[in-house]
N, C-alpha and C positions, 0 to 999 in steps of 0.2 A: 684428592686434589695433587697435579703434578708440580714438581719442583721447577721453576724456571731454572733454561741453561746461564751458565755464566757468563759474562760480556765477555762479548770477543770471541767465545765459542758456541760450535753447534754440534748437533748430534756424531754429523761426521768425524769431529775431534777427538773422538775417543782411543785411545791406543787398541791397535790389531795384531799387533807382530810383537814376538820378544824384541826386538829393539825400538819399538815406541813405549812400552811397558819399563824398560828401564830407564828410558831418558826419562820418562814421567817421575819414576822413583828417584832419580836423580834429583830434579828438578825442584821436587817436594823437600823441603829440610825437615818436615813431623816423618820420613820415612826414613830418613840414615840410621837412627837406632837400628828398625827391623834389619835395614840391608847389611849395615855390620853383624847383624847376629844371624842373618843367612850366610855371609861370606867365611863367619868363625863356624859355622857348623858344616859345611861345604868343604871349609879345609880338612875340617876334625874327618871327618867320613872319609873326604880322600885318604890323608894320613893313613887312617886305619888298612883301607883299602890295598896300601902299595905296602905295609908290615903284612898285615897277613897274606898277600898275593909272595911277594919276595922275602924278604926276611922268613915266614913262615912254613915258604915251599909249598902251599894247600893250592890245589888245582880246583876249588870251587874260588878262592880269591884269585888266580892268574885270569878265569872266565870271566872275573867281575871286569878286573883291570884291563881287558880286551874289549870289554866292550864299553867300558868307558872312554879307553881310546877312542874306539872306531865313531862314538857318538861326536865327543871332541875334534877327529878329523873333521869328519862330516860338518858339523858349525862350521868352524874354519875355514873348507873350500868353499863352503856357499856363500858366506863373506866376501870373500875374497873374489869369486867369480862376480859377485853381484855390486863390484864398487869399492872393493880392497878394504883393508884391514880397519875394522872398528872396531865398538864398541863391544860388541856380544865376541871376536877374538881377542881381545884383551883380557874379559873376564875369561873365557877359558885358560886360556895360557897363564893370567893371575891365579887363577885355582889350583890349576897343575902346579905351580911355580913353589905357593904357600902349601900345599899339600906335602911337596916333597921336603920341603926347609923343616914343617912340621914333623915329619917321619924322621928326617936326618936326626933333629932334636931329640925325640922319644930315643932312637936308638945310640945316641952318643951319651945321655943322661941315665941310660939302662933300665928304660921303661917296657922296652922290648927285648 
C-alpha cells in the first residue's frame, strides 16, 4: 500500500537539483545536525588537502587541490550565470573559507 503524499505536495515537488536538496535540508530542522556534521567533515577534508598540498609540497595533493578548485569555480560560474550568487555559491565559498581557516589554525598550533 502506497503512502499518500503530504498535503499540498505532489509528486513533482520532490527535490531534483542540488539547490532543491539544500533548500529542503535547511527547511527540515531535524536535518540540521546532519548538515553540521557534513560541513565539519568537508571542512576537515578541505583543510587536510590544503595542508597536504601547500605545506607538504606534495604533487598528488596539488593535483587534488587543482581538481577541487576547478569544480568549485565551475559550480560558482554556473550559478552566477543562471541567476546570480545563491545558495550553492555561498556554500562552496564558505567551505573554502572554513577549510583555509582550519588549515591556518592547524599550522598555528603546530599540528602540521
